[in-house]
DRENPA-3360 file (N, C-alpha, C; in nm, 2 decimals, always signed):
BEGIN
1 = MSFHEVRF = +3.71/+1.26/+4.34/+3.62/+1.32/+4.44/+3.66/+1.36/+4.55 ~ +3.65/+1.41/+4.64/+3.70/+1.39/+4.78/+3.59/+1.29/+4.87 ~ +3.66/+1.16/+4.90/+3.59/+1.05/+4.94/+3.63/+0.98/+5.06 ~ +3.60/+0.96/+5.18/+3.64/+0.91/+5.28/+3.61/+0.77/+5.25 ~ +3.69/+0.65/+5.29/+3.62/+0.50/+5.27/+3.60/+0.48/+5.42 ~ +3.54/+0.53/+5.49/+3.50/+0.45/+5.61/+3.31/+0.47/+5.61 ~ +3.29/+0.39/+5.67/+3.14/+0.40/+5.69/+3.07/+0.46/+5.81 ~ +2.96/+0.53/+5.81/+2.88/+0.55/+5.89/+2.82/+0.50/+5.98;
9 = PASLSFGS = +2.82/+0.50/+6.12/+2.80/+0.41/+6.24/+2.71/+0.32/+6.15 ~ +2.69/+0.18/+6.17/+2.51/+0.08/+6.08/+2.46/+0.11/+6.18 ~ +2.53/+0.10/+6.30/+2.40/+0.09/+6.44/+2.30/+0.24/+6.43 ~ +2.34/+0.32/+6.37/+2.27/+0.47/+6.38/+2.22/+0.46/+6.24 ~ +2.25/+0.43/+6.14/+2.19/+0.38/+6.00/+2.03/+0.31/+6.04 ~ +2.06/+0.24/+6.09/+1.93/+0.11/+6.15/+1.82/+0.14/+6.16 ~ +1.79/+0.30/+6.19/+1.67/+0.37/+6.22/+1.60/+0.47/+6.15 ~ +1.74/+0.47/+6.04/+1.71/+0.61/+5.95/+1.59/+0.57/+5.84;
17 = VGGPERRT = +1.55/+0.68/+5.76/+1.44/+0.65/+5.68/+1.48/+0.71/+5.54 ~ +1.44/+0.62/+5.43/+1.53/+0.72/+5.28/+1.51/+0.61/+5.20 ~ +1.53/+0.63/+5.09/+1.55/+0.51/+5.00/+1.57/+0.61/+4.83 ~ +1.54/+0.54/+4.72/+1.56/+0.59/+4.59/+1.49/+0.79/+4.55 ~ +1.53/+0.82/+4.50/+1.44/+0.94/+4.41/+1.51/+0.94/+4.24 ~ +1.42/+0.95/+4.18/+1.42/+0.96/+4.04/+1.40/+1.11/+3.99 ~ +1.44/+1.13/+3.91/+1.34/+1.28/+3.83/+1.31/+1.26/+3.73 ~ +1.21/+1.30/+3.70/+1.11/+1.28/+3.58/+1.08/+1.39/+3.51;
25 = DIVTLANG = +1.09/+1.44/+3.41/+1.06/+1.62/+3.36/+0.91/+1.53/+3.25 ~ +0.80/+1.61/+3.33/+0.66/+1.58/+3.28/+0.64/+1.70/+3.18 ~ +0.58/+1.67/+3.09/+0.55/+1.79/+3.00/+0.37/+1.75/+2.94 ~ +0.23/+1.86/+2.99/+0.16/+1.81/+2.95/+0.11/+1.85/+2.79 ~ +0.08/+1.75/+2.72/+0.03/+1.85/+2.58/-0.12/+1.89/+2.61 ~ -0.14/+2.00/+2.46/-0.28/+2.06/+2.47/-0.41/+1.94/+2.45 ~ -0.36/+1.83/+2.37/-0.43/+1.72/+2.40/-0.48/+1.61/+2.52 ~ -0.40/+1.66/+2.59/-0.41/+1.58/+2.77/-0.30/+1.51/+2.77;
33 = FEERNTPW = -0.25/+1.44/+2.64/-0.16/+1.31/+2.69/-0.03/+1.43/+2.70 ~ +0.10/+1.33/+2.78/+0.21/+1.36/+2.83/+0.33/+1.29/+2.79 ~ +0.40/+1.39/+2.79/+0.53/+1.33/+2.74/+0.66/+1.35/+2.87 ~ +0.71/+1.24/+2.88/+0.79/+1.21/+3.00/+0.95/+1.21/+2.96 ~ +1.03/+1.22/+3.05/+1.17/+1.25/+2.99/+1.25/+1.19/+3.13 ~ +1.37/+1.19/+3.13/+1.44/+1.20/+3.27/+1.60/+1.21/+3.25 ~ +1.67/+1.29/+3.28/+1.78/+1.33/+3.26/+1.87/+1.22/+3.37 ~ +1.84/+1.13/+3.40/+1.88/+1.03/+3.51/+1.88/+0.91/+3.45;
41 = AHSRRRYD = +2.04/+0.85/+3.46/+2.01/+0.76/+3.40/+1.99/+0.63/+3.56 ~ +2.02/+0.70/+3.64/+2.06/+0.63/+3.81/+2.00/+0.65/+3.88 ~ +1.90/+0.61/+3.97/+1.82/+0.65/+4.06/+1.92/+0.70/+4.16 ~ +1.90/+0.82/+4.24/+2.00/+0.86/+4.36/+1.90/+0.86/+4.51 ~ +2.00/+0.83/+4.62/+1.91/+0.78/+4.76/+1.95/+0.88/+4.82 ~ +1.83/+0.92/+4.92/+1.83/+1.00/+5.01/+1.80/+0.97/+5.15 ~ +1.82/+1.01/+5.26/+1.81/+0.93/+5.42/+1.81/+1.03/+5.51 ~ +1.78/+1.01/+5.61/+1.76/+1.10/+5.71/+1.85/+1.02/+5.85;
49 = AGLGMRSL = +1.96/+1.07/+5.87/+2.05/+1.00/+5.95/+2.00/+1.03/+6.10 ~ +1.91/+1.19/+6.16/+1.85/+1.16/+6.27/+1.74/+1.07/+6.35 ~ +1.73/+1.03/+6.26/+1.64/+0.93/+6.30/+1.65/+0.83/+6.38 ~ +1.79/+0.78/+6.33/+1.88/+0.69/+6.36/+1.92/+0.68/+6.53 ~ +1.92/+0.81/+6.60/+1.98/+0.89/+6.71/+1.87/+0.82/+6.83 ~ +1.92/+0.76/+6.93/+1.86/+0.67/+7.07/+1.89/+0.70/+7.17 ~ +2.00/+0.77/+7.18/+2.07/+0.83/+7.32/+2.16/+0.93/+7.29 ~ +2.24/+1.00/+7.41/+2.32/+1.09/+7.40/+2.44/+1.09/+7.33;
57 = DDIETLIS = +2.48/+0.97/+7.35/+2.65/+0.93/+7.34/+2.58/+0.88/+7.16 ~ +2.49/+0.83/+7.12/+2.44/+0.86/+6.97/+2.47/+1.04/+6.90 ~ +2.43/+1.08/+6.98/+2.44/+1.25/+6.89/+2.59/+1.24/+6.92 ~ +2.70/+1.22/+7.02/+2.82/+1.26/+7.05/+2.87/+1.16/+6.91 ~ +2.87/+1.04/+6.87/+2.91/+0.98/+6.79/+2.86/+1.07/+6.66 ~ +2.71/+1.13/+6.59/+2.70/+1.17/+6.49/+2.80/+1.30/+6.48 ~ +2.79/+1.35/+6.57/+2.83/+1.51/+6.57/+3.04/+1.45/+6.55 ~ +3.10/+1.35/+6.62/+3.21/+1.34/+6.55/+3.26/+1.29/+6.40;
65 = FFEARQGQ = +3.13/+1.21/+6.36/+3.16/+1.20/+6.23/+3.14/+1.33/+6.14 ~ +3.03/+1.42/+6.17/+3.02/+1.51/+6.10/+3.16/+1.56/+6.07 ~ +3.20/+1.61/+6.20/+3.30/+1.70/+6.20/+3.43/+1.65/+6.13 ~ +3.49/+1.51/+6.13/+3.57/+1.46/+6.05/+3.56/+1.45/+5.89 ~ +3.45/+1.46/+5.89/+3.37/+1.47/+5.73/+3.35/+1.62/+5.69 ~ +3.44/+1.72/+5.76/+3.37/+1.84/+5.74/+3.25/+1.91/+5.71 ~ +3.16/+1.81/+5.76/+3.01/+1.88/+5.67/+2.98/+1.83/+5.56 ~ +2.95/+1.86/+5.47/+2.95/+1.83/+5.34/+3.05/+1.82/+5.26;
73 = MFGFRWKD = +3.16/+1.84/+5.27/+3.31/+1.83/+5.22/+3.35/+1.73/+5.15 ~ +3.33/+1.58/+5.25/+3.37/+1.46/+5.22/+3.27/+1.34/+5.29 ~ +3.27/+1.28/+5.13/+3.15/+1.16/+5.10/+3.20/+1.07/+5.20 ~ +3.10/+0.97/+5.22/+3.16/+0.87/+5.29/+3.05/+0.74/+5.26 ~ +3.06/+0.63/+5.31/+2.98/+0.52/+5.34/+2.85/+0.49/+5.37 ~ +2.75/+0.42/+5.33/+2.64/+0.43/+5.45/+2.56/+0.27/+5.40 ~ +2.53/+0.23/+5.50/+2.45/+0.09/+5.51/+2.33/+0.11/+5.49 ~ +2.25/+0.06/+5.37/+2.11/+0.08/+5.40/+2.09/-0.03/+5.42;
81 = WSDYKSGA = +2.01/-0.05/+5.51/+1.95/-0.18/+5.57/+1.86/-0.25/+5.48 ~ +1.76/-0.13/+5.37/+1.63/-0.24/+5.31/+1.69/-0.22/+5.20 ~ +1.85/-0.23/+5.19/+1.90/-0.30/+5.03/+2.04/-0.27/+5.05 ~ +2.12/-0.40/+5.10/+2.25/-0.39/+5.11/+2.34/-0.51/+5.06 ~ +2.25/-0.62/+5.01/+2.26/-0.73/+4.91/+2.25/-0.74/+4.82 ~ +2.34/-0.83/+4.74/+2.30/-0.88/+4.64/+2.15/-0.97/+4.60 ~ +2.12/-1.00/+4.67/+1.98/-1.14/+4.67/+1.92/-1.04/+4.75 ~ +1.79/-1.14/+4.82/+1.70/-1.08/+4.92/+1.76/-1.05/+5.04;
89 = ATAETDQG = +1.69/-0.98/+5.12/+1.72/-0.95/+5.28/+1.75/-1.02/+5.32 ~ +1.67/-1.13/+5.33/+1.65/-1.24/+5.44/+1.75/-1.34/+5.38 ~ +1.78/-1.36/+5.30/+1.84/-1.44/+5.24/+2.01/-1.43/+5.25 ~ +2.13/-1.59/+5.25/+2.23/-1.60/+5.27/+2.28/-1.53/+5.13 ~ +2.42/-1.43/+5.12/+2.46/-1.41/+4.99/+2.50/-1.55/+4.93 ~ +2.47/-1.57/+4.78/+2.51/-1.68/+4.71/+2.57/-1.64/+4.57 ~ +2.68/-1.64/+4.52/+2.75/-1.65/+4.43/+2.70/-1.65/+4.23 ~ +2.54/-1.68/+4.31/+2.48/-1.68/+4.18/+2.32/-1.60/+4.21;
97 = DQIIARGD = +2.36/-1.48/+4.23/+2.27/-1.38/+4.31/+2.26/-1.31/+4.17 ~ +2.38/-1.24/+4.13/+2.36/-1.16/+3.99/+2.47/-1.19/+3.88 ~ +2.39/-1.20/+3.76/+2.45/-1.19/+3.63/+2.52/-1.05/+3.64 ~ +2.63/-1.03/+3.63/+2.72/-0.93/+3.64/+2.77/-0.90/+3.48 ~ +2.79/-1.03/+3.40/+2.88/-1.01/+3.27/+2.87/-1.13/+3.23 ~ +2.89/-1.11/+3.08/+2.93/-1.29/+3.01/+3.11/-1.26/+2.98 ~ +3.13/-1.36/+2.94/+3.32/-1.36/+2.91/+3.30/-1.33/+2.76 ~ +3.43/-1.30/+2.70/+3.43/-1.27/+2.56/+3.57/-1.30/+2.51;
105 = GLQTEFQL = +3.68/-1.36/+2.64/+3.77/-1.45/+2.65/+3.90/-1.36/+2.66 ~ +3.87/-1.25/+2.63/+3.98/-1.12/+2.64/+3.94/-1.00/+2.78 ~ +3.86/-0.98/+2.78/+3.79/-0.92/+2.91/+3.83/-0.92/+3.03 ~ +3.92/-0.88/+3.12/+3.94/-0.93/+3.30/+3.87/-0.86/+3.34 ~ +3.82/-0.75/+3.33/+3.75/-0.66/+3.47/+3.63/-0.61/+3.46 ~ +3.52/-0.64/+3.57/+3.38/-0.58/+3.52/+3.37/-0.54/+3.64 ~ +3.22/-0.49/+3.63/+3.15/-0.39/+3.72/+3.08/-0.50/+3.77 ~ +3.07/-0.43/+3.91/+2.96/-0.51/+3.99/+2.81/-0.46/+3.99;
113 = VKTYLSGG = +2.69/-0.50/+3.97/+2.60/-0.48/+3.92/+2.49/-0.53/+4.00 ~ +2.38/-0.45/+4.02/+2.22/-0.54/+4.09/+2.11/-0.50/+4.03 ~ +2.08/-0.62/+3.95/+1.99/-0.58/+3.87/+1.84/-0.59/+3.94 ~ +1.74/-0.50/+3.88/+1.61/-0.50/+3.97/+1.50/-0.51/+3.88 ~ +1.43/-0.65/+3.92/+1.32/-0.68/+3.79/+1.18/-0.66/+3.83 ~ +1.10/-0.65/+3.75/+0.97/-0.62/+3.78/+0.86/-0.59/+3.68 ~ +0.79/-0.69/+3.64/+0.69/-0.68/+3.52/+0.78/-0.76/+3.41 ~ +0.86/-0.79/+3.41/+0.92/-0.82/+3.24/+1.02/-0.67/+3.22;
121 = FQYARPIV = +1.00/-0.58/+3.30/+1.14/-0.48/+3.29/+1.26/-0.49/+3.39 ~ +1.33/-0.45/+3.33/+1.47/-0.43/+3.51/+1.55/-0.30/+3.46 ~ +1.59/-0.29/+3.63/+1.72/-0.18/+3.59/+1.87/-0.23/+3.67 ~ +1.94/-0.21/+3.63/+2.09/-0.23/+3.67/+2.14/-0.14/+3.74 ~ +2.17/-0.11/+3.83/+2.24/-0.04/+3.94/+2.39/-0.08/+3.94 ~ +2.51/-0.01/+3.92/+2.60/+0.01/+3.94/+2.63/-0.03/+4.13 ~ +2.73/-0.10/+4.12/+2.75/-0.11/+4.26/+2.95/-0.10/+4.28 ~ +2.90/+0.05/+4.33/+3.03/+0.07/+4.35/+3.15/+0.12/+4.50;
129 = KPVLGTVI = +3.05/+0.04/+4.59/+3.10/+0.03/+4.69/+3.07/-0.13/+4.75 ~ +3.13/-0.20/+4.72/+3.12/-0.36/+4.75/+3.19/-0.37/+4.90 ~ +3.14/-0.43/+5.00/+3.18/-0.51/+5.12/+3.30/-0.54/+5.15 ~ +3.42/-0.50/+5.21/+3.55/-0.64/+5.25/+3.49/-0.73/+5.27 ~ +3.51/-0.86/+5.20/+3.51/-0.96/+5.24/+3.37/-1.06/+5.17 ~ +3.29/-0.97/+5.14/+3.13/-1.05/+5.09/+3.11/-1.06/+4.97 ~ +3.23/-1.07/+4.90/+3.20/-1.06/+4.74/+3.25/-1.17/+4.69 ~ +3.15/-1.23/+4.64/+3.17/-1.39/+4.59/+3.14/-1.43/+4.47;
137 = LGLEQDEV = +3.20/-1.45/+4.35/+3.22/-1.45/+4.21/+3.19/-1.60/+4.17 ~ +3.13/-1.64/+4.07/+3.11/-1.80/+3.99/+3.11/-1.76/+3.84 ~ +3.21/-1.89/+3.79/+3.17/-1.92/+3.63/+3.11/-2.00/+3.61 ~ +2.96/-1.97/+3.55/+2.86/-2.06/+3.53/+2.85/-2.13/+3.68 ~ +2.90/-2.26/+3.73/+2.84/-2.32/+3.85/+2.94/-2.29/+3.91 ~ +3.04/-2.30/+3.87/+3.18/-2.25/+3.96/+3.23/-2.17/+4.05 ~ +3.30/-2.18/+4.15/+3.31/-2.04/+4.27/+3.46/-2.02/+4.23 ~ +3.47/-1.93/+4.22/+3.61/-1.91/+4.20/+3.68/-1.82/+4.35;
145 = REGVDFEV = +3.79/-1.83/+4.38/+3.84/-1.78/+4.45/+3.95/-1.62/+4.48 ~ +3.87/-1.52/+4.56/+3.94/-1.44/+4.56/+4.11/-1.44/+4.61 ~ +4.18/-1.35/+4.55/+4.32/-1.32/+4.60/+4.39/-1.42/+4.51 ~ +4.29/-1.55/+4.45/+4.39/-1.62/+4.34/+4.34/-1.63/+4.20 ~ +4.21/-1.66/+4.21/+4.17/-1.63/+4.07/+4.10/-1.51/+4.04 ~ +4.06/-1.37/+4.18/+4.00/-1.27/+4.12/+4.06/-1.13/+4.23 ~ +4.01/-1.03/+4.17/+4.07/-0.90/+4.32/+3.97/-0.81/+4.31 ~ +3.93/-0.76/+4.40/+3.80/-0.68/+4.41/+3.87/-0.54/+4.46;
153 = DLVRGRVM = +3.82/-0.44/+4.34/+3.85/-0.28/+4.39/+3.70/-0.20/+4.47 ~ +3.76/-0.23/+4.56/+3.70/-0.16/+4.68/+3.61/-0.04/+4.68 ~ +3.68/+0.06/+4.59/+3.71/+0.18/+4.59/+3.60/+0.22/+4.46 ~ +3.61/+0.14/+4.36/+3.50/+0.18/+4.24/+3.39/+0.04/+4.21 ~ +3.43/-0.06/+4.32/+3.31/-0.15/+4.29/+3.39/-0.26/+4.10 ~ +3.49/-0.31/+4.14/+3.53/-0.37/+4.01/+3.59/-0.49/+4.01 ~ +3.56/-0.60/+3.95/+3.62/-0.70/+4.00/+3.72/-0.74/+3.86 ~ +3.85/-0.80/+3.91/+3.95/-0.83/+3.79/+4.00/-0.94/+3.80;
161 = FADPPPEG = +3.98/-1.05/+3.72/+4.00/-1.16/+3.72/+4.19/-1.21/+3.63 ~ +4.23/-1.25/+3.71/+4.41/-1.32/+3.66/+4.37/-1.37/+3.54 ~ +4.28/-1.45/+3.49/+4.26/-1.48/+3.32/+4.13/-1.45/+3.28 ~ +4.10/-1.40/+3.18/+4.01/-1.40/+3.13/+3.90/-1.49/+3.10 ~ +3.79/-1.47/+3.12/+3.70/-1.58/+3.15/+3.64/-1.64/+3.01 ~ +3.67/-1.76/+2.97/+3.59/-1.78/+2.87/+3.49/-1.73/+2.80 ~ +3.48/-1.72/+2.66/+3.38/-1.68/+2.59/+3.25/-1.71/+2.58 ~ +3.15/-1.62/+2.64/+3.01/-1.68/+2.65/+2.98/-1.75/+2.78;
169 = VEITAGFE = +3.08/-1.74/+2.88/+3.11/-1.80/+3.01/+3.02/-1.68/+3.08 ~ +2.89/-1.76/+3.17/+2.83/-1.66/+3.26/+2.88/-1.59/+3.39 ~ +2.90/-1.50/+3.41/+3.00/-1.43/+3.55/+2.89/-1.42/+3.62 ~ +2.84/-1.44/+3.74/+2.78/-1.46/+3.87/+2.86/-1.41/+4.01 ~ +2.77/-1.33/+4.07/+2.80/-1.26/+4.20/+2.72/-1.26/+4.31 ~ +2.77/-1.27/+4.44/+2.70/-1.28/+4.51/+2.82/-1.15/+4.59 ~ +2.75/-1.02/+4.71/+2.78/-0.93/+4.77/+2.72/-0.87/+4.82 ~ +2.75/-0.77/+4.97/+2.71/-0.69/+5.02/+2.75/-0.53/+4.99;
177 = FDVPVRFD = +2.69/-0.42/+4.99/+2.75/-0.34/+4.94/+2.69/-0.20/+5.04 ~ +2.78/-0.11/+5.01/+2.75/+0.07/+5.08/+2.69/+0.14/+5.00 ~ +2.62/+0.26/+5.03/+2.59/+0.34/+4.90/+2.71/+0.46/+4.93 ~ +2.76/+0.50/+4.84/+2.84/+0.63/+4.85/+2.72/+0.76/+4.89 ~ +2.78/+0.83/+5.00/+2.70/+0.95/+5.06/+2.81/+1.08/+5.10 ~ +2.70/+1.14/+5.10/+2.77/+1.30/+5.18/+2.63/+1.33/+5.27 ~ +2.69/+1.43/+5.39/+2.56/+1.45/+5.45/+2.50/+1.60/+5.35 ~ +2.40/+1.61/+5.33/+2.36/+1.74/+5.24/+2.27/+1.88/+5.34;
185 = TDKIQTSV = +2.39/+1.87/+5.43/+2.35/+2.03/+5.52/+2.51/+2.01/+5.57 ~ +2.52/+2.17/+5.59/+2.65/+2.20/+5.67/+2.67/+2.23/+5.80 ~ +2.56/+2.23/+5.90/+2.50/+2.19/+6.02/+2.44/+2.12/+6.07 ~ +2.46/+2.08/+6.23/+2.39/+1.98/+6.29/+2.33/+2.09/+6.39 ~ +2.20/+2.10/+6.42/+2.15/+2.20/+6.57/+2.09/+2.06/+6.64 ~ +2.14/+2.04/+6.74/+2.09/+2.01/+6.85/+2.08/+2.03/+7.00 ~ +2.02/+2.00/+7.06/+1.96/+1.97/+7.17/+1.92/+1.92/+7.26 ~ +1.98/+1.93/+7.42/+2.01/+1.80/+7.52/+1.84/+1.77/+7.54;
193 = VSFQAGDV = +1.75/+1.93/+7.57/+1.62/+1.91/+7.65/+1.53/+1.84/+7.52 ~ +1.55/+1.92/+7.44/+1.46/+1.88/+7.29/+1.51/+1.67/+7.28 ~ +1.62/+1.63/+7.27/+1.64/+1.50/+7.24/+1.58/+1.40/+7.36 ~ +1.60/+1.46/+7.50/+1.51/+1.35/+7.54/+1.37/+1.40/+7.54 ~ +1.30/+1.51/+7.52/+1.18/+1.48/+7.47/+1.13/+1.41/+7.35 ~ +1.22/+1.34/+7.29/+1.21/+1.28/+7.17/+1.22/+1.33/+7.04 ~ +1.25/+1.51/+7.00/+1.24/+1.55/+6.93/+1.39/+1.48/+6.88 ~ +1.41/+1.45/+6.77/+1.57/+1.42/+6.73/+1.57/+1.52/+6.62;
201 = PNVPVVEV = +1.73/+1.57/+6.60/+1.80/+1.61/+6.52/+1.73/+1.57/+6.33 ~ +1.74/+1.68/+6.27/+1.74/+1.65/+6.12/+1.88/+1.66/+6.06 ~ +1.88/+1.52/+6.00/+2.02/+1.53/+5.96/+2.04/+1.42/+5.80 ~ +1.99/+1.52/+5.70/+1.96/+1.49/+5.59/+2.13/+1.44/+5.51 ~ +2.11/+1.32/+5.45/+2.21/+1.24/+5.38/+2.16/+1.21/+5.24 ~ +2.29/+1.23/+5.18/+2.25/+1.22/+4.97/+2.34/+1.15/+4.94 ~ +2.26/+1.11/+4.83/+2.40/+0.98/+4.78/+2.44/+1.03/+4.68 ~ +2.59/+1.02/+4.64/+2.66/+1.09/+4.52/+2.71/+1.00/+4.46;
209 = RV = +2.79/+1.08/+4.31/+2.82/+0.98/+4.15/+2.98/+1.02/+4.21 ~ +3.01/+0.87/+4.22/+3.17/+0.85/+4.21/+3.23/+0.77/+4.13;
% end
């Protein structure tokens, strides 16, 4: 798909509002019980980039970025400040943050994932846009070296080992990541007077599948 491997200015996304969205189809039966189903295996995130604008210079930066993406035409990277690490938001990234797979002695390529746990249930989110220089991998307790033992595909979020990890060996990872998004509008309306009065533009951004 049409995607630019550039990140929306992180200083502007810092003040944005947004998060995951799910789609659930609910049918209420005659007896009052419900049947619930979802066509989505993965959540989709939405944000409002306008809330991060703090100055007229920020507006100019936004417009330049918007024009370079041709509105909704090209996707881009987005830093979600509330969820951009493999581990806790306040903790340093560690090679043991996530278990991404177990070796079978044959496979050399693995998808980065982040698992969300709650009440004995879990959701595994594929991570497709890791940040350059942040991916740390481990085999059991041993850290392996990028560029020697493995390579990272920053476009697809996959790691490739030089040699297949042994069968049964736990493959762990720590990383930072971006969300692949696009603008959810083909127009940005700004006014110097309204902005100075505290009225920021509405700039919707939505996650895309890549």
